[in-house]
N, C-alpha and C positions, 0 to 999 in steps of 0.2 A: 604320109601318117603310118607308123609301125607299132603294132601291138606287141609289147615287151613281155605278156605272160596270159598263156592260154593253156589248154589242155584238150587231149583227145581221150577218149576210152571205148572200149567195148564193155558195156555194164555187166557187172557180176556182183550179186549181192554179197558173196563172201570177200572179193577183192576189194570193193569199194562199201565197207561196212560203215564207213563214217557217214555215207548219204542216208540220213536217217529219213523217218517218216514226213518230217516237215519239208524235207527237201525232194520229195517223191517225183516232182515234175524233172529232175535232173536224172531219173532211174531209168535211162536208156542209153544207146550207143551216141556218141558225138565224135564225127570223123570229119575229115578235110572236106569231103563234098558238102557236108553240112555247114561248115564254116566258110566256105568260098563265097557264096551270095551275100552271106551276112556281112562279111569284110567289104565286099564290093558296093553294097549299098550303104554302108557307112563311110565311104570313101578312105579306107585302110588298104595299104598295098601290100601286107604281108604280116607275119607273127612269128614269135619265138614259142615254139613248144616246149613245155615244162613237164617233168616227170609228175604223174599223179600216183604211181606204185613204186615202192621201194624194191624193185627187181632187177637183175640184170636184162631179163627179158624186156622190161618197160622200155630201157635204153636202146636195145636193139630194135624193137618195134618201131619206135619214135625215128629212129635214123633211117630205117626203112621208107617209112613214110615221108620223109624229107627228100630220099631219093626220087619218090614218085610224084610230089606235089611241091610246084615251084613256090606257093604261098607261103610254105613253111621256110623261113629264112635261116633259121637255126634251132639247135636242140639243146636244152638243159636236163641232162640224163641224171641217173643215180648210179653209183658204184658204192661196196661196203667199204667207205672210207676207214673206218675203225678197225679193219681187218688185215692181217698181214697178206701179202700178195695182191694187194690193190694195184700196185703198178701194172701188174699184165692186164688188168681190166680196163685201167685208163689208156694203155696203149693200144689195146684192141680197138676202144670205140673211137679214139682219137685219130686213128687210121681214116675216119670219115672227118671230112672238112666242115660237115654239119655239125659236130659236137663243139659247142660254144662254151659249155661250163657244165658244172653238176650241183646237185642240192640234196640235202639230207633234211627229213622232217623234225626239226629239232624241237618245234613246238609241242611234239608229242612224247618228247624224252624227260627224263628226270633231272632235277637241278643238279648241276654241275657237269653236264654232258660235254659242253664246249670246253671244260678244262681238262678232259681225260687226254692223257698223253698220246693213246692210239689214235684218237681222232684227229689230234694235231699233226701227228706224224703223217696221216693221211693228206691233210691239207696242204703239207710241204710237197707232196708228191703232184698235188694239183697245180701249185706254184710252177712247179719245175717243168709243167707242160703248157704254160701259158694260158690256162682256163681259168674262166670265172666261177667263182664259188657262191651261189644264191643263199642267202641266209632268210631262213624261215622261222621265225620266232614269235613269241607273244610279247608283248610291252613289258610285263614282268621279267622277262627275261634279258633285258636291256643291259643291266650291269654285267652280268656273265658274257654277254656278247661285246661288249666293250674292252672287257679284258681278252677274249679272244682273238679281237681284231689286233691288239696290240702286240700279240705274238707273230703276227703275218704281215708286215708293212709292204711287203712286196707282193702280195696276193691281191687280184682284184677282187672286189666282193660287190654284190647288190643285193639290197635289202629289199624283201619281197612285203608287199602289202602294207606299207610304212609301219612295220613291226607290229600291226594287229592291235591298235588301241581299242577300246571299247568307245564306240563312236554314239555319244548321248550327251547333248548340250555341248558346251565349251569344252574344248580340248584339255585332257588332264595334264596340269602343269609338270609332273614327274615325267610322263612320256615325252612332253615336248622339250624337257631339259635333256633327257636322253638321246633324242634324235638330233638335237644340236651338238651334242657330245660326239655321237657317231659323225656327224657330217664334218667334225673337225680334221678327220682323217681323209686325205685327198684320194686313197686308193678305195673309197666306199661311194656307192650310188645308191639311188632309192627308186622302187618302182611305186607311182600312185595307181595302185591296183587292189582289189579285194576289199575296198573300203566299205561298200554298201552292206556287206554281209557280216560286219561288226557292229552294224545297228541292231539294237536287241530285239526289234519287231520287224525289222527289214523296211520300215516305212522312211523313205529318203525324201529330202528335198535339196535342191542345191544350197539353201542357205545353211543347212546342219552341216553339209560335208566341206562347204569353201574354207572354215578356219582350220580345217585339218590340212587342206591342200596350200594353205597360207603358211602353216608351220614348216612343212618340209621344203616349200619353195624358198624360204627365206634361209633355212638350214643348208640346203644343197646349192641352192641356186638352180637356174634353168639347165645349164651344161650337164648337172649331175641329177638331173630328176627325169623321170620316163613315164609315159602313159602304159598303162596294161589294164586290160579287161577282167582276167580271171575268169573268161569264158570256158566252159558253161556254168562254172559255179554261180556267177553273177545273175544267172537267169531267175534264181529263186526269188531276186529283189528287184531286177531292173533288166531291160533289154539292151542288147548290146548297142544299138543306135542311140538310146538314151543315154548310156554311161560316155559314149564317144562326144555325144554334143555337150554334155555335162563338163567334160574336161576341156573342150574346145572353148566353152563359155569362161572356164577359170582363168584359160592363158589369154583370153582376148586382150586384156589390158596391157599384156607385154608387147615388145617390140617384135617385128616379124622374125627377126634371128633368134630371139629367146622363144618364141612360140615353136620355131622349128627345131630347137633343141629338145624341147619336152614332148613334142609329137612324134619326133624321128630321129633327130641326129644323136641324141644321147645314147638310145638303145643301140644304134649302129657303131658308135665309138666303144661302147662298153663291152659288146660281143664280137666286135669285129665283122659286123654283117655288111653284106653287099646290096 
């Protein structure tokens, strides 16, 4: 089992100002030595570390951690994709085999960001280096994301956190249609991660979450769907072990081969992990 999505940070209130008072329990450092025993207890063999700050220093730091800690199977970093000269940053970081992809926090950008010519030019540089691009959006941005995907048929994409729908009652049919439309593109995969924190009161039950899993499983199939924890953000609502067990329960009706895809093979294939 491989975790397709987790973060590290040395907490600073200025750099992590999105961690508000409701999330006070994660206002501290979270480092590989904290994660290692948690992964071991949950039966998870490694993880993909994803950027939490939009700085070049963040990418360099994560790659340095990957050199030190074997539990980090790869890194999804950040570079200024919409700026000229992004090639030099990509080349610098891609010299490390640990760099598997890059991400921009598009959920925090204004409408139309994914349509910008300069950002799309940056994505073409990502494609040229055979790196993955992680798509972090809210559900309302799905139409924009679909237009964006169609400009880059040769780019490998992974959608983070099932596009962050509001998780309350039955899945929104507009979100479900959007995810099915995304999944029609064979170069797109999806992480079942970050879902519990999209519940308004963070009060989760397997019964609440399962219909959302079913939507993305049906849309992407086991070979393009992957388990991710979003640790340590998930800790505001659920323990790591509870989340891992929840996802295992969702895949239990699948064949052993299909289970292996969701829990490990899909992330390995998507990011070229060993």
